[in-house]
ROBA-850671 format. One record per residue (C-alpha): residue number from 1; x, y, z. Coordinates in nm, 4 decimals. Example, Ala and Ser with C-alpha at 12.3 -4.5 7.8 and 13.67 -1.06 7.14 Angstrom:
timi num=1	X=1.2300	Y=-0.4500	Z=0.7800
timi num=2	X=1.3670	Y=-0.1060	Z=0.7140
This chain:
timi num=1	X=-0.4784	Y=-1.6030	Z=1.1140
timi num=2	X=-0.7878	Y=-1.4005	Z=1.0225
timi num=3	X=-0.8801	Y=-1.6462	Z=0.7484
timi num=4	X=-0.8900	Y=-1.9501	Z=0.9759
timi num=5	X=-0.9888	Y=-1.7923	Z=1.3079
timi num=6	X=-1.2859	Y=-1.6030	Z=1.1652
timi num=7	X=-1.4730	Y=-1.9180	Z=1.0642
timi num=8	X=-1.5539	Y=-1.7629	Z=0.7275
timi num=9	X=-1.3187	Y=-1.9697	Z=0.5121
timi num=10	X=-1.5918	Y=-2.0892	Z=0.2762
timi num=11	X=-1.7406	Y=-1.7422	Z=0.2391
timi num=12	X=-1.3979	Y=-1.5911	Z=0.1737
timi num=13	X=-1.3036	Y=-1.8458	Z=-0.0928
timi num=14	X=-1.6375	Y=-1.8146	Z=-0.2723
timi num=15	X=-1.6473	Y=-1.4358	Z=-0.2626
timi num=16	X=-1.2820	Y=-1.4093	Z=-0.3646
timi num=17	X=-1.3379	Y=-1.6270	Z=-0.6707
timi num=18	X=-1.6379	Y=-1.4161	Z=-0.7737
timi num=19	X=-1.4488	Y=-1.0921	Z=-0.7118
timi num=20	X=-1.1496	Y=-1.2097	Z=-0.9151
timi num=21	X=-1.3724	Y=-1.3047	Z=-1.2059
timi num=22	X=-1.5491	Y=-0.9697	Z=-1.1876
timi num=23	X=-1.2140	Y=-0.7901	Z=-1.1784
timi num=24	X=-1.0831	Y=-0.9721	Z=-1.4847
timi num=25	X=-1.4028	Y=-0.9058	Z=-1.6795
timi num=26	X=-1.4492	Y=-0.5419	Z=-1.5784
timi num=27	X=-1.1053	Y=-0.4098	Z=-1.4832
timi num=28	X=-1.0877	Y=-0.1249	Z=-1.7351
timi num=29	X=-1.4460	Y=0.0024	Z=-1.6817
timi num=30	X=-1.4063	Y=-0.0088	Z=-1.3028
timi num=31	X=-1.0637	Y=0.1562	Z=-1.3077
timi num=32	X=-1.1819	Y=0.4400	Z=-1.5308
timi num=33	X=-1.5393	Y=0.4830	Z=-1.4064
timi num=34	X=-1.6718	Y=0.8331	Z=-1.3477
timi num=35	X=-2.0344	Y=0.7410	Z=-1.2778
timi num=36	X=-2.0061	Y=0.7845	Z=-0.9019
timi num=37	X=-1.8119	Y=1.1094	Z=-0.8829
timi num=38	X=-1.7788	Y=1.1002	Z=-0.5050
timi num=39	X=-1.6299	Y=0.7504	Z=-0.5005
timi num=40	X=-1.4113	Y=0.8238	Z=-0.8019
timi num=41	X=-1.2662	Y=1.1383	Z=-0.6475
timi num=42	X=-1.2206	Y=0.9935	Z=-0.2996
timi num=43	X=-1.0907	Y=0.6481	Z=-0.3829
timi num=44	X=-1.0247	Y=0.5609	Z=-0.7485
timi num=45	X=-0.8096	Y=0.8659	Z=-0.8204
timi num=46	X=-0.6441	Y=0.8415	Z=-0.4794
timi num=47	X=-0.5611	Y=0.4730	Z=-0.5277
timi num=48	X=-0.3908	Y=0.5337	Z=-0.8615
timi num=49	X=-0.2160	Y=0.8416	Z=-0.7229
timi num=50	X=-0.0932	Y=0.6482	Z=-0.4191
timi num=51	X=0.0831	Y=0.3880	Z=-0.6304
timi num=52	X=0.2175	Y=0.6490	Z=-0.8701
timi num=53	X=0.3907	Y=0.8231	Z=-0.5798
timi num=54	X=0.5475	Y=0.4947	Z=-0.4730
timi num=55	X=0.6563	Y=0.4126	Z=-0.8276
timi num=56	X=0.9500	Y=0.6527	Z=-0.8146
timi num=57	X=1.1223	Y=0.5338	Z=-0.4974
timi num=58	X=1.0312	Y=0.1648	Z=-0.4949
timi num=59	X=1.2045	Y=0.0568	Z=-0.8203
timi num=60	X=1.5310	Y=0.2143	Z=-0.7074
timi num=61	X=1.5173	Y=0.0254	Z=-0.3793
timi num=62	X=1.4299	Y=-0.3038	Z=-0.5479
timi num=63	X=1.7082	Y=-0.2496	Z=-0.7990
timi num=64	X=1.9627	Y=-0.1734	Z=-0.5270
timi num=65	X=1.8946	Y=-0.5029	Z=-0.3470
timi num=66	X=1.8709	Y=-0.7136	Z=-0.6633
timi num=67	X=2.2313	Y=-0.7232	Z=-0.7772
timi num=68	X=2.3080	Y=-1.0330	Z=-0.9809
timi num=69	X=1.9498	Y=-1.0913	Z=-1.0915
timi num=70	X=1.8248	Y=-1.0557	Z=-1.4469
timi num=71	X=1.5667	Y=-0.7961	Z=-1.5476
timi num=72	X=1.3260	Y=-1.0808	Z=-1.6227
timi num=73	X=1.3615	Y=-1.2216	Z=-1.2705
timi num=74	X=1.3272	Y=-0.8755	Z=-1.1242
timi num=75	X=1.0067	Y=-0.7949	Z=-1.3112
timi num=76	X=0.8531	Y=-1.1374	Z=-1.2533
timi num=77	X=0.9391	Y=-1.1377	Z=-0.8838
timi num=78	X=0.8112	Y=-0.7857	Z=-0.8296
timi num=79	X=0.4851	Y=-0.8439	Z=-1.0101
timi num=80	X=0.4165	Y=-1.1960	Z=-0.8867
timi num=81	X=0.4915	Y=-1.1540	Z=-0.5169
timi num=82	X=0.3624	Y=-0.7982	Z=-0.5069
timi num=83	X=0.0318	Y=-0.8893	Z=-0.6680
timi num=84	X=0.0013	Y=-1.2098	Z=-0.4662
timi num=85	X=0.0422	Y=-1.0289	Z=-0.1352
timi num=86	X=-0.1932	Y=-0.7486	Z=-0.2368
timi num=87	X=-0.4636	Y=-0.9808	Z=-0.3658
timi num=88	X=-0.4471	Y=-1.2096	Z=-0.0623
timi num=89	X=-0.4785	Y=-0.9162	Z=0.1765
timi num=90	X=-0.7767	Y=-0.7756	Z=-0.0126
timi num=91	X=-0.9463	Y=-1.1130	Z=-0.0476
timi num=92	X=-0.9056	Y=-1.2182	Z=0.3143
timi num=93	X=-0.9459	Y=-0.8913	Z=0.5033
timi num=94	X=-1.2191	Y=-0.7433	Z=0.2840
timi num=95	X=-1.4309	Y=-1.0572	Z=0.2918
timi num=96	X=-1.3725	Y=-1.0871	Z=0.6651
timi num=97	X=-1.5280	Y=-0.7440	Z=0.7127
timi num=98	X=-1.8109	Y=-0.8187	Z=0.4697
timi num=99	X=-1.8936	Y=-1.1472	Z=0.6436
timi num=100	X=-1.9106	Y=-0.9709	Z=0.9808
timi num=101	X=-2.1377	Y=-0.7060	Z=0.8320
timi num=102	X=-2.3678	Y=-0.9604	Z=0.6658
timi num=103	X=-2.4004	Y=-1.1764	Z=0.9769
timi num=104	X=-2.4785	Y=-0.8758	Z=1.1954
timi num=105	X=-2.1756	Y=-0.9073	Z=1.4211
timi num=106	X=-2.0869	Y=-0.5438	Z=1.3561
timi num=107	X=-2.2383	Y=-0.2645	Z=1.1513
timi num=108	X=-1.9144	Y=-0.1246	Z=1.0137
timi num=109	X=-2.0898	Y=0.0766	Z=0.7428
timi num=110	X=-2.3021	Y=0.2604	Z=0.9967
timi num=111	X=-2.0030	Y=0.3292	Z=1.2204
timi num=112	X=-1.8046	Y=0.4836	Z=0.9348
timi num=113	X=-2.1032	Y=0.6858	Z=0.8146
timi num=114	X=-2.1489	Y=0.8254	Z=1.1654
timi num=115	X=-1.7919	Y=0.9511	Z=1.1801
timi num=116	X=-1.6022	Y=0.6727	Z=1.3542
timi num=117	X=-1.2425	Y=0.6435	Z=1.2375
timi num=118	X=-1.1279	Y=0.3579	Z=1.0181
timi num=119	X=-0.8789	Y=0.2564	Z=1.2870
timi num=120	X=-1.1552	Y=0.2206	Z=1.5460
timi num=121	X=-1.3720	Y=0.0167	Z=1.3097
timi num=122	X=-1.0789	Y=-0.2135	Z=1.2284
timi num=123	X=-1.0180	Y=-0.2790	Z=1.5979
timi num=124	X=-1.3876	Y=-0.3508	Z=1.6525
timi num=125	X=-1.3816	Y=-0.5915	Z=1.3588
timi num=126	X=-1.0802	Y=-0.7684	Z=1.5049
timi num=127	X=-1.2640	Y=-0.8048	Z=1.8353
timi num=128	X=-1.5265	Y=-1.0204	Z=1.6640
timi num=129	X=-1.2626	Y=-1.2942	Z=1.6292
timi num=130	X=-1.2695	Y=-1.5734	Z=1.8900
timi num=131	X=-0.9024	Y=-1.5124	Z=1.9711
timi num=132	X=-0.8890	Y=-1.1439	Z=1.8897
timi num=133	X=-0.6143	Y=-1.0756	Z=2.1469
timi num=134	X=-0.3754	Y=-1.2893	Z=1.9447
timi num=135	X=-0.4945	Y=-1.1204	Z=1.6272
timi num=136	X=-0.4275	Y=-0.7723	Z=1.7671
timi num=137	X=-0.0771	Y=-0.8727	Z=1.8754
timi num=138	X=-0.0065	Y=-1.0131	Z=1.5286
timi num=139	X=-0.1493	Y=-0.6959	Z=1.3736
timi num=140	X=0.0823	Y=-0.4782	Z=1.5818
timi num=141	X=0.3839	Y=-0.6921	Z=1.4939
timi num=142	X=0.2904	Y=-0.6850	Z=1.1250
timi num=143	X=0.2575	Y=-0.3055	Z=1.1322
timi num=144	X=0.5942	Y=-0.2689	Z=1.3049
timi num=145	X=0.7556	Y=-0.4962	Z=1.0471
timi num=146	X=0.5871	Y=-0.3120	Z=0.7612
timi num=147	X=0.6848	Y=0.0355	Z=0.8718
timi num=148	X=1.0373	Y=-0.0726	Z=0.9646
timi num=149	X=1.1017	Y=-0.2096	Z=0.6171
timi num=150	X=0.9296	Y=0.0856	Z=0.4491
timi num=151	X=1.1296	Y=0.3429	Z=0.6438
timi num=152	X=1.4507	Y=0.1507	Z=0.5854
timi num=153	X=1.3951	Y=0.1306	Z=0.2101
timi num=154	X=1.2790	Y=0.4900	Z=0.1725
timi num=155	X=1.5662	Y=0.6315	Z=0.3769
timi num=156	X=1.8114	Y=0.4326	Z=0.1647
timi num=157	X=1.6673	Y=0.5682	Z=-0.1603
timi num=158	X=1.6346	Y=0.9287	Z=-0.0416
timi num=159	X=1.9839	Y=0.9192	Z=0.1076
timi num=160	X=2.1257	Y=0.8152	Z=-0.2292
timi num=161	X=1.9315	Y=1.0958	Z=-0.3966
timi num=162	X=2.0870	Y=1.3422	Z=-0.1519
timi num=163	X=2.4377	Y=1.2970	Z=-0.2917
timi num=164	X=2.5543	Y=1.4876	Z=-0.5952
timi num=165	X=2.7635	Y=1.1883	Z=-0.6962
timi num=166	X=2.7595	Y=0.8388	Z=-0.5487
timi num=167	X=2.9110	Y=0.5269	Z=-0.6986
timi num=168	X=2.6908	Y=0.2205	Z=-0.7413
timi num=169	X=2.9125	Y=0.0267	Z=-0.5024
timi num=170	X=2.8932	Y=0.2982	Z=-0.2350
timi num=171	X=2.6337	Y=0.3244	Z=0.0386
timi num=172	X=2.5052	Y=0.6468	Z=0.1978
timi num=173	X=2.6582	Y=0.7388	Z=0.5308
timi num=174	X=2.4813	Y=0.6392	Z=0.8516
timi num=175	X=2.4461	Y=1.0069	Z=0.9396
timi num=176	X=2.2596	Y=1.0779	Z=0.6162
timi num=177	X=2.0313	Y=0.7773	Z=0.6584
timi num=178	X=1.9737	Y=0.8649	Z=1.0221
timi num=179	X=1.8714	Y=1.2186	Z=0.9284
timi num=180	X=1.6124	Y=1.1004	Z=0.6771
timi num=181	X=1.4892	Y=0.8321	Z=0.9166
timi num=182	X=1.4126	Y=1.1003	Z=1.1754
timi num=183	X=1.2382	Y=1.3125	Z=0.9118
timi num=184	X=1.0169	Y=1.0250	Z=0.8004
timi num=185	X=0.9273	Y=0.9448	Z=1.1606
timi num=186	X=0.8338	Y=1.3063	Z=1.2330
timi num=187	X=0.6054	Y=1.3388	Z=0.9296
timi num=188	X=0.3483	Y=1.0713	Z=1.0268
timi num=189	X=0.3838	Y=1.1739	Z=1.3912
timi num=190	X=0.2856	Y=1.5278	Z=1.2942
timi num=191	X=-0.0194	Y=1.3952	Z=1.1097
timi num=192	X=-0.1263	Y=1.2038	Z=1.4199
timi num=193	X=-0.0724	Y=1.4916	Z=1.6626
timi num=194	X=-0.2519	Y=1.7435	Z=1.4411
timi num=195	X=-0.5423	Y=1.5020	Z=1.3910
timi num=196	X=-0.5151	Y=1.5354	Z=1.0148
timi num=197	X=-0.8102	Y=1.3817	Z=0.8350
timi num=198	X=-0.7708	Y=1.1041	Z=0.5825
timi num=199	X=-0.9170	Y=1.3355	Z=0.3182
timi num=200	X=-0.6175	Y=1.5657	Z=0.3547
timi num=201	X=-0.3797	Y=1.2732	Z=0.3145
timi num=202	X=-0.5648	Y=1.1694	Z=-0.0002
timi num=203	X=-0.5348	Y=1.5223	Z=-0.1376
timi num=204	X=-0.1595	Y=1.5294	Z=-0.0765
timi num=205	X=-0.1147	Y=1.1957	Z=-0.2557
timi num=206	X=-0.3169	Y=1.3141	Z=-0.5558
timi num=207	X=-0.1246	Y=1.6422	Z=-0.5792
timi num=208	X=0.2111	Y=1.4645	Z=-0.5527
timi num=209	X=0.1121	Y=1.2140	Z=-0.8201
timi num=210	X=0.0962	Y=1.4734	Z=-1.0990
timi num=211	X=0.4685	Y=1.5626	Z=-1.1103
timi num=212	X=0.5475	Y=1.2006	Z=-1.0282
timi num=213	X=0.3637	Y=1.0957	Z=-1.3433
timi num=214	X=0.5949	Y=1.3165	Z=-1.5492
timi num=215	X=0.8987	Y=1.1611	Z=-1.3800
timi num=216	X=0.7619	Y=0.8130	Z=-1.4540
timi num=217	X=0.7323	Y=0.8958	Z=-1.8247
timi num=218	X=1.0916	Y=1.0226	Z=-1.8298
timi num=219	X=1.2120	Y=0.7065	Z=-1.6536
timi num=220	X=1.0354	Y=0.4860	Z=-1.9091
timi num=221	X=1.1847	Y=0.6837	Z=-2.1993
timi num=222	X=1.5314	Y=0.6658	Z=-2.0443
timi num=223	X=1.5011	Y=0.2914	Z=-1.9837
timi num=224	X=1.3806	Y=0.2311	Z=-2.3388
timi num=225	X=1.6730	Y=0.4253	Z=-2.4848
timi num=226	X=1.9120	Y=0.2297	Z=-2.2649
timi num=227	X=1.7948	Y=-0.1144	Z=-2.3744
timi num=228	X=1.7755	Y=-0.0137	Z=-2.7419
timi num=229	X=2.1446	Y=0.0745	Z=-2.7610
């Protein structure tokens, strides 16, 4: 919707192609850069930490809903569709914001620098669309769908972790899943009510990523031993 309603299709396609080429050519230097310490600490480290935290729960959920599929299909599907969705969202939404900034429809950079929240800036960006009301409705529906699936998958994984012993064919009880669902609803609600800054959320993700990294190494070693038998 944003791609076609914004009127910046040509700009988005051109900028996306350039960005993809730049990413392929400079992925390692950009991912490991320490030149801009502020950006590195606030975003590069946080981004890697964010995905490291997800790396523990997500594979178990994908594995639990992928019975009957080969490991090759599982890896290809996860990488292909995951990367495709991520790249499309970055290409379309990022270039949408950049095009609005360049054409003077909104000074998003200034708003953020003066303390406006990211949520407010996103809404203001959406309002630059000709049919922004439709866009906001679609955004709300997409967020509901996203969080519903995320909470459902996370509660399933955590519920299985909560049992001392659970057969592969068994599912966690509804009471157990309901308990964790309530917990995961209360956590973001608490962040909203306490007006927690995004910096604090970044710090939590980075701290949680360190022990998660150790778990990831153990999972890789365990998987390697399993397939080498």
